[in-house]
C-alpha positions in Angstrom: 247.1 -21.2 40.8 248.5 -18.7 43.3 246.4 -16.8 45.6 248.9 -14.0 46.5 252.2 -12.8 44.8 254.5 -9.9 45.8 257.9 -8.8 46.7 259.4 -9.1 50.0 259.1 -5.3 50.7 255.3 -5.5 49.5 254.2 -8.5 51.5 255.8 -6.8 54.8 253.9 -3.9 54.0 250.7 -5.6 53.4 251.1 -7.4 56.8 252.0 -4.3 58.7 249.3 -2.3 57.2 246.9 -5.0 57.7 246.0 -5.3 54.2 247.1 -9.0 53.6 244.2 -10.9 54.9 241.7 -8.7 52.8 243.4 -9.1 49.6 244.2 -12.9 50.4 240.2 -13.2 50.7 239.5 -11.1 47.6 242.1 -13.2 45.7 240.5 -16.6 47.1 237.0 -15.5 46.1 237.9 -14.5 42.7 240.0 -17.5 42.0 238.3 -20.5 43.9 235.5 -19.3 45.4 234.2 -19.4 49.2 236.4 -19.6 52.2 236.0 -20.1 55.9 236.6 -17.9 58.8 239.1 -20.1 60.4 241.0 -20.4 57.1 241.4 -16.2 57.3 242.2 -16.7 60.6 245.0 -19.3 60.0 246.4 -17.0 57.3 246.6 -13.9 59.7 248.2 -15.6 62.3 250.7 -17.8 60.1 251.5 -14.7 57.9 252.2 -12.4 60.8 255.0 -14.9 61.6 256.3 -15.4 58.1 256.4 -11.4 57.9 258.6 -11.2 61.3 260.9 -13.9 59.3 261.4 -12.0 56.4 262.0 -8.9 58.2 266.0 -9.8 58.1 268.1 -7.0 56.2 270.1 -9.9 54.2 267.1 -11.3 52.5 266.7 -8.9 49.5 263.9 -6.8 49.3 263.1 -7.8 45.7 262.9 -11.5 46.7 259.7 -12.8 45.5 257.0 -14.2 47.9 253.7 -16.6 47.0 251.2 -17.7 49.2 248.8 -20.7 48.7 250.1 -22.2 45.5 247.9 -25.2 44.1 249.7 -27.6 42.4 248.2 -28.6 39.4 246.5 -31.8 39.1 246.2 -32.0 42.8 244.2 -30.7 45.6 247.6 -29.8 47.6 248.6 -26.1 48.1 251.9 -25.0 49.1 251.5 -22.4 52.1 254.4 -20.3 51.3 256.9 -19.7 48.6 260.0 -17.6 48.6 262.0 -17.1 45.4 265.4 -16.1 44.9 268.9 -16.5 43.6 272.2 -17.7 45.3 274.6 -16.3 43.1 275.1 -19.5 40.7 271.4 -21.0 41.1 267.7 -20.4 41.0 266.3 -21.3 44.2 262.8 -21.4 45.6 262.1 -22.4 49.2 258.8 -24.0 50.1 257.5 -23.4 53.6 254.7 -25.6 55.3 253.1 -23.6 57.9 251.7 -25.2 61.0 249.7 -23.6 64.0 250.2 -27.1 65.8 251.2 -26.6 69.7 251.9 -30.6 70.3 252.3 -33.9 68.4 252.6 -37.6 69.2 254.9 -39.8 67.7 253.5 -42.8 65.6 255.7 -45.4 65.6 255.4 -48.7 63.0 254.5 -46.3 60.2 256.5 -44.2 58.2 256.3 -40.3 58.3 253.1 -40.3 60.5 252.5 -37.9 63.7 249.5 -37.5 65.7 248.1 -34.2 66.6 244.9 -32.5 67.4 243.0 -31.1 64.3 239.0 -30.4 64.0 238.2 -30.7 67.2 239.8 -34.3 67.7 243.1 -36.1 67.6 244.1 -37.4 63.9 247.0 -39.1 62.2 248.9 -37.0 59.5 251.8 -36.7 57.9 254.9 -35.3 59.7 255.1 -31.6 58.4 258.7 -32.0 57.0 257.5 -35.3 54.7 254.6 -33.1 53.8 256.9 -30.1 52.9 259.2 -32.4 50.8 256.4 -34.3 49.2 254.8 -31.0 47.8 258.1 -29.9 46.7 258.9 -33.5 44.9 255.3 -33.2 43.2 256.4 -29.9 41.6 260.0 -31.1 40.6 258.3 -34.3 39.1 255.3 -32.6 37.0 256.1 -28.8 36.2 258.1 -28.6 32.8 259.7 -25.0 33.9 261.1 -26.4 36.8 262.7 -29.4 35.1 263.7 -27.3 31.9 265.0 -24.3 33.9 266.6 -26.2 36.6 264.9 -24.3 39.5 265.9 -26.0 43.0 263.2 -26.3 45.4 264.2 -26.4 49.1 261.4 -27.5 51.4 260.8 -26.7 55.0 258.4 -26.6 58.0 257.6 -23.9 60.7 255.6 -24.6 63.6 255.5 -21.1 65.0 253.3 -22.2 68.2 255.4 -25.3 69.0 257.9 -25.2 71.6 260.0 -28.1 71.7 261.2 -30.1 74.8 263.7 -32.6 75.4 263.6 -35.6 73.3 260.5 -34.5 71.5 258.7 -36.6 69.2 258.5 -34.1 66.4 262.2 -34.4 66.0 262.4 -38.0 67.1 265.0 -40.1 65.2 262.5 -42.0 63.6 261.7 -38.9 61.3 265.5 -38.4 60.8 265.2 -39.1 57.0 262.4 -36.7 56.3 263.9 -33.9 58.5 267.2 -34.2 56.7 265.3 -33.3 53.4 262.9 -30.8 54.6 263.9 -29.2 58.4 261.7 -28.3 60.6 261.5 -25.1 63.0 259.6 -24.3 65.9 258.9 -21.3 68.3 261.9 -19.5 69.4 263.7 -20.7 66.1 263.1 -17.7 63.8 266.7 -17.2 63.2 267.3 -20.7 62.2 264.5 -20.6 59.6 266.1 -17.1 58.4 269.4 -18.7 58.2 267.9 -21.5 56.2 266.0 -19.1 53.8 269.5 -16.9 53.2 271.2 -20.1 52.3 269.5 -20.1 48.9 268.3 -16.3 48.8 271.2 -14.2 48.5 270.0 -12.1 45.8 266.4 -11.2 44.4 264.2 -13.0 41.8 265.9 -12.3 38.9 263.8 -14.8 36.3 260.3 -14.2 37.5 260.7 -17.8 39.3 257.1 -17.6 40.9 255.6 -17.2 37.3 257.4 -19.6 35.9 256.3 -22.2 38.5 252.6 -20.9 38.2 252.5 -21.4 34.4 254.7 -24.4 34.0 253.3 -27.2 31.6 252.3 -30.4 33.5 254.7 -32.9 32.4 256.4 -35.9 33.9 259.8 -35.8 34.7 262.5 -37.9 32.7 263.4 -39.7 36.1 260.2 -40.7 36.7 259.6 -42.0 33.2 262.7 -44.2 33.5 261.7 -45.3 36.8 258.4 -46.4 35.8 259.5 -48.2 32.6 262.0 -50.2 34.6 259.6 -51.3 37.1 257.0 -52.3 34.5 259.5 -54.3 32.7 260.7 -56.3 35.5 257.1 -57.0 37.0 255.7 -60.1 35.1 252.4 -59.3 36.5 251.8 -56.6 33.9 252.9 -58.7 30.9 250.1 -58.2 28.0 248.8 -61.5 26.4 247.1 -61.8 22.9 244.1 -59.5 22.9 245.3 -57.5 25.8 248.3 -56.8 23.4 245.9 -56.0 20.7 243.5 -53.4 22.4 246.5 -52.0 23.9 248.4 -51.3 20.7 245.2 -49.9 19.4 244.4 -47.4 22.5 248.1 -46.3 22.6 248.1 -45.4 19.0 244.7 -43.5 19.2 245.9 -41.6 22.4 248.8 -40.4 20.5 246.8 -39.6 17.2 244.6 -37.4 19.7 247.2 -35.6 21.1 248.5 -34.8 17.8 245.6 -34.1 15.7 243.2 -32.5 18.5 240.5 -35.2 17.7 238.8 -36.3 21.0 238.2 -39.8 21.5 236.5 -42.2 23.8 237.6 -45.7 23.9 235.2 -48.4 25.8 236.7 -51.8 26.7 234.4 -54.1 28.0 235.4 -57.3 30.1 234.3 -59.7 32.8 236.6 -60.6 35.7 240.1 -62.0 34.9 240.2 -60.7 31.4 243.2 -58.2 32.0 241.5 -54.8 32.0 243.7 -53.5 34.8 246.9 -55.0 33.3 245.9 -52.9 30.2 245.6 -49.8 32.3 248.4 -50.1 34.1 250.7 -50.5 31.0 248.8 -47.6 29.3 249.6 -45.3 32.2 253.5 -46.0 32.2 253.7 -46.1 28.5 251.8 -42.8 28.1 253.7 -41.3 30.9 257.0 -42.2 28.9 255.6 -40.2 26.1 255.8 -37.2 27.9 252.1 -37.2 28.0 249.8 -36.2 31.1 248.2 -39.5 32.0 246.2 -40.3 35.1 244.9 -44.1 36.1 241.5 -43.1 37.7 239.1 -45.8 39.8 236.4 -45.0 42.3 237.9 -47.3 44.7 241.1 -46.8 46.3 241.7 -50.5 46.9 243.3 -50.7 43.3 244.9 -47.1 43.3 246.7 -48.0 46.0 247.9 -51.5 45.4 248.7 -51.0 41.8 250.7 -47.7 43.1 252.5 -49.7 45.6 253.8 -52.5 42.8 255.0 -50.0 40.7 256.9 -48.0 43.5 259.7 -50.4 44.1 262.6 -48.1 45.8 260.7 -44.9 44.3 259.4 -42.6 47.0 255.7 -42.6 47.6 254.7 -39.4 46.0 256.6 -39.9 42.7 253.8 -42.3 41.9 250.8 -41.4 43.8 249.9 -38.4 41.8 249.5 -40.7 38.7 246.6 -42.5 40.6 243.4 -40.7 41.2 239.9 -40.8 42.4 236.9 -40.8 40.2 236.0 -37.4 41.7 238.9 -35.4 40.9 237.6 -33.7 37.7 234.7 -32.0 38.8 236.4 -28.5 38.2 238.6 -29.8 35.3 239.0 -27.5 32.2 238.1 -28.7 29.0 240.7 -31.3 27.5 243.2 -30.5 30.7 244.7 -33.9 30.7 246.0 -35.7 27.5 244.9 -39.1 28.7 242.4 -40.4 31.5 242.4 -44.2 32.3 239.0 -45.2 33.9 239.3 -48.5 35.5 236.6 -50.2 37.1 234.2 -47.6 35.3 231.0 -49.4 36.0 231.6 -48.2 39.8 231.7 -44.3 38.7 228.9 -42.2 40.6 226.8 -39.2 39.5 228.0 -36.6 42.2 231.4 -36.6 43.9 232.8 -35.4 47.2 232.3 -36.8 50.7 228.6 -35.3 50.8 227.9 -36.5 47.1 227.1 -32.6 46.2 230.0 -31.6 43.9 230.1 -31.9 40.2 227.2 -33.2 37.7 228.2 -36.6 36.6 231.5 -38.3 36.7 231.3 -40.0 33.3 230.6 -36.6 31.9 233.3 -34.8 33.8 236.0 -37.6 32.8 235.1 -37.4 29.0 235.3 -33.3 29.3 238.8 -33.1 31.0 240.5 -35.4 28.7 241.3 -35.6 24.9 241.4 -39.2 25.0 239.4 -41.0 27.9 239.5 -44.9 27.9 236.9 -46.5 29.9 237.1 -50.4 31.1 233.9 -51.6 32.4 232.0 -54.9 33.2 228.4 -54.0 34.4 228.1 -57.0 36.0 230.1 -55.6 38.9 227.8 -52.8 39.8 227.5 -53.3 43.8 226.4 -50.0 45.1 223.1 -48.2 44.6 225.4 -45.4 43.4 227.0 -47.4 40.4 225.9 -45.6 37.5 228.6 -46.2 35.1 227.3 -47.8 31.9 228.4 -48.3 28.3 225.2 -46.3 27.3 225.8 -43.6 29.3 229.4 -43.3 28.1 228.1 -43.0 24.5 225.5 -40.7 25.5 228.1 -38.0 26.8 230.7 -39.3 24.2 228.0 -37.9 21.6 227.3 -34.8 23.3 230.6 -33.7 23.3 231.2 -34.7 19.6 234.1 -37.1 20.2 235.0 -40.3 18.4 233.8 -43.5 20.0 235.7 -46.9 19.9 234.5 -49.9 21.2 236.2 -53.1 22.5 235.6 -56.5 24.3 238.1 -58.4 26.1 236.7 -62.3 26.2 240.0 -64.5 27.2 239.8 -65.5 30.7 243.2 -65.1 32.9 241.7 -65.3 36.1 239.7 -68.6 37.7 242.5 -70.6 36.0 241.4 -69.3 32.5 238.1 -71.0 33.1 235.4 -69.1 31.6 233.2 -72.2 32.6 233.7 -71.3 36.4 232.2 -67.9 35.8 229.2 -69.2 34.2 228.9 -72.2 36.6 229.0 -69.4 39.3 226.4 -67.0 37.4 223.9 -70.4 37.3 224.8 -71.3 41.0 223.9 -67.6 42.4 221.0 -67.7 40.2 222.0 -64.5 38.3 221.3 -66.2 35.1 220.9 -69.6 33.6 223.6 -71.4 31.5 223.4 -74.3 29.3 226.0 -76.5 30.8 224.9 -75.7 34.5 227.3 -78.0 36.0 230.6 -77.0 33.9 232.7 -75.7 36.6 235.8 -76.1 34.8 238.5 -79.0 35.4 240.9 -77.1 37.0 239.6 -74.3 39.2 239.9 -75.2 43.1 236.3 -74.6 44.5 235.8 -76.0 48.0 232.7 -75.4 50.6 233.6 -75.5 54.4 231.6 -76.2 57.4 234.1 -74.5 59.8 235.1 -71.0 58.6 238.3 -71.7 61.3 239.6 -74.5 58.7 238.8 -72.4 55.6 241.4 -69.6 57.2 243.8 -72.0 58.1 244.0 -73.1 54.5 243.9 -69.9 53.3 246.9 -69.0 55.5 248.9 -71.9 54.7 248.5 -71.2 51.0 249.5 -67.5 51.5 253.0 -68.7 52.6 254.0 -69.5 49.0 253.7 -66.1 47.6 251.4 -64.0 49.7 248.7 -63.9 47.0 245.7 -65.7 49.5 243.1 -63.6 51.1 240.0 -63.9 53.4 237.0 -62.1 51.8 233.3 -61.4 53.5 230.1 -60.3 52.8 229.3 -56.7 54.4 226.9 -58.2 56.9 229.1 -57.1 60.0 229.7 -53.6 61.3 233.2 -51.7 60.7 232.9 -49.3 63.4 235.5 -46.4 63.2 237.0 -46.9 66.8 238.2 -50.4 65.7 239.6 -49.4 62.3 243.3 -49.6 63.1 243.4 -52.3 65.5 243.4 -56.0 64.5 242.6 -57.1 68.1 239.2 -55.7 67.4 237.3 -58.6 65.8 234.6 -57.3 63.9 233.1 -60.6 62.5 231.9 -63.0 64.6 230.7 -66.2 64.0 229.6 -67.7 67.9 228.9 -71.3 66.8 232.2 -72.0 65.7 234.1 -69.7 68.1 235.3 -68.1 64.8 236.6 -64.1 65.0 238.2 -62.0 62.6 238.7 -58.2 62.0 238.0 -56.2 59.1 241.1 -55.3 57.1 242.9 -52.3 58.5 241.7 -48.8 57.1 244.9 -47.4 56.7 247.0 -50.4 55.1 247.5 -51.6 51.8 245.7 -55.0 52.8 246.0 -56.8 49.6 249.7 -57.0 49.5 250.8 -56.8 53.2 252.0 -60.0 54.5 250.6 -59.8 57.8 246.9 -58.9 56.5 246.0 -62.6 55.7 244.6 -62.8 59.1 242.0 -60.0 58.3 239.0 -60.2 55.9 238.6 -57.6 52.8 235.2 -56.7 51.7 233.9 -55.8 48.3 235.1 -52.3 48.5 238.8 -53.2 49.3 239.1 -56.3 47.0 237.1 -54.9 43.6 239.4 -54.6 41.0 242.1 -56.8 42.7 242.9 -60.3 42.0 244.9 -63.2 44.3 245.5 -66.8 43.8 243.1 -68.0 46.3 240.2 -66.5 48.2 238.3 -67.8 51.3 234.7 -66.1 51.1 232.5 -65.9 54.0 229.2 -65.6 52.8 226.8 -63.5 55.3 223.2 -63.8 56.1 222.3 -61.4 53.4 222.0 -64.4 50.9 220.3 -67.7 51.6 218.8 -70.6 50.4 215.2 -71.7 50.7 212.7 -73.9 48.9 215.2 -74.4 46.1 215.8 -70.5 45.3 219.0 -68.4 46.4 217.2 -65.7 48.2 218.8 -62.1 49.2 217.9 -60.1 52.3 219.2 -56.3 52.2 218.2 -55.9 55.6 221.1 -58.3 56.8 223.7 -55.7 55.5 225.7 -54.0 58.1 224.6 -50.2 58.6 228.3 -49.0 58.0 228.0 -50.2 54.5 226.9 -47.5 52.0 226.3 -49.9 48.9 222.5 -49.9 49.9 222.2 -46.3 51.3 218.6 -45.2 50.7 217.3 -48.6 50.2 214.8 -48.4 53.1 213.2 -45.1 51.9 213.2 -46.7 48.4 211.5 -49.7 50.0 208.6 -47.2 51.4 207.7 -45.9 48.2 208.4 -48.8 45.6 208.8 -52.0 47.4 209.4 -54.0 44.3 211.8 -51.5 42.6 214.0 -51.6 45.8 213.9 -55.4 46.1 215.1 -55.9 42.7 217.9 -53.3 42.8 219.1 -54.7 45.9 218.9 -58.2 44.8 221.1 -57.5 42.0 223.7 -55.9 43.8 223.8 -58.3 46.6 224.3 -61.1 43.8 226.7 -59.3 41.9 228.8 -58.5 45.2 229.1 -62.3 46.0 230.0 -62.8 42.0 232.5 -60.3 42.2 234.0 -61.7 45.9 234.2 -65.3 44.5 235.9 -64.5 41.2 238.8 -62.7 43.0 241.0 -65.8 42.9 242.8 -66.8 40.2 243.3 -70.5 41.0 240.8 -71.1 43.7 237.7 -70.0 45.9 237.0 -71.2 49.1 233.3 -70.6 50.8 231.8 -71.0 54.0 227.9 -69.9 54.5 226.5 -68.7 57.6 223.2 -70.3 56.4 223.6 -74.0 56.5 221.3 -74.6 53.7 223.2 -72.4 51.4 226.1 -74.3 52.3 224.5 -77.5 51.5 223.5 -76.0 48.1 227.0 -75.1 47.2 228.3 -78.4 48.4 225.3 -80.1 46.1 226.5 -78.1 43.2 230.1 -78.6 43.5 229.7 -82.5 44.0 227.3 -82.2 40.8 230.2 -80.4 38.8 232.7 -83.0 40.0 230.6 -85.9 38.6 229.9 -84.0 35.2 233.8 -83.6 34.6 235.3 -85.8 32.6 237.8 -87.0 35.2 241.0 -89.2 34.3 241.4 -91.9 37.1 243.8 -89.8 39.0 241.7 -86.8 39.3 238.6 -89.2 40.1 240.9 -90.6 42.8 241.9 -87.2 44.1 238.4 -85.8 44.1 237.1 -88.9 45.8 239.7 -88.5 48.8 238.9 -84.9 49.4 235.2 -85.4 48.9 234.6 -84.7 53.0 236.6 -81.7 52.4 234.4 -80.3 49.7 
């Protein structure tokens, strides 16, 4: 979608005669909706500058100009496009406009700068990286650009920014990005003109703006090949047994839906560690290789970021990131806009979308509406907030409403917790979520330990992490996570004074689950759900305790910064029994989820001593229950103090 399109001559005339902003505003209202006064002002200031840039006799009058191009399948907008021909090849110059007057270098991180935006200092991408990344998105997903070999040439123009000696904007730290998309500042208008004229010597002969705007979304061949190569070389994504069976069925049904127009919804139910995410990533990559528009969707950003990072390898960030979307991305999508949507962690879907939960109608409904084939991976026992509304019944309801065909499947084989279905059943009994027949059968091979000192638990996790960077600390959300300390590991959020123990929550802008140094940080339910590790050390907070033979929960012990139980206090005043029941389920589900993130082992420390004793008692009973060989019995006896 483009807000404004004209020739160079028409554009300059509209600016000169003070018609451009009004036409932009009318077009914006018609195509998108309301816009703010500040955005109109930013258009006026920046576009006057671009009018000055374009007033060069060597830039042909029939050069095409476009403003505010929304990249399909994203919320990103390209500020300014200039289209023409260099005598041999079609070119489009992509200009990212900024009104910044100062920036600060951000060290230790790639392509980030700090500047003043919205009344405060914020860390954002470098303008050169932003311009290049937008061009890369168009190249990777626009069929007309690919087939017609339209070359995109990105740059950035900071018309209010006056460079100084050793300027942070052009620091060598950003040299690679500036080489791909040069940055021009105040006083460099002629340099920007020369950059444009390098590619635009003749006008737009082939309707390039139209071609870009109407290009079908299709992943490029290079993206397909790179994804397939990375998936093939990554053992984490190998499909086993019933995963392979359901995967082949889903792939076949998806391809048939595209060919026949039969709208379908597939629901795959499975508990922790049954391979739902492995299936999801395989489907994403292989559907992309079939030249289909497929997206991996999840409510939580953590699994999106981690799986995207694992697939990236040597590929650039934006080439992969656009395939991974949040669950609120489809509020304005057209019917069947996408070929396939792969919804992981579907139990975490919300009703409304947006920062203020004021957009859309229902995320389940919107996903089904937006896609020809929608597959939901779900475990209803992992709902961990009051807003989690994803359920099989709700999916069935909207599937029927849209006259779509429903296919159901269930993954049962356990590939986490050392393949031990027994451990998960044992944990459900220990947390008093449900009673089970063999209440003391923990499974022989799963390593479960109870610690009296969280320092020792952290030390053991750090030691195990040295093997392959797959061990992490987790904690119940009972400690505040203030905004001011979210990027500083020196700020220790979680404190247990009686053990002189301090640890920070995971950094807000890091891929905590796979960064080597983050083993000394604690993840919460929101940054760990949907992920798996070899070993996890779980700090169980005061929101769950043990008294008179019962595991009890207390939602008042949750941190105020945790949004999982937002609104529970109001609900408690109106209907205390309902509020208590909902909060109780969420707290138990939260710890069940945290304590099933480890494939090989789970270590726990409880802030409530009686709960610690209860876990140790249940652990000892499970050890006694096992039919241990003499060697295993001896090992258990030697380690009993640790347990």
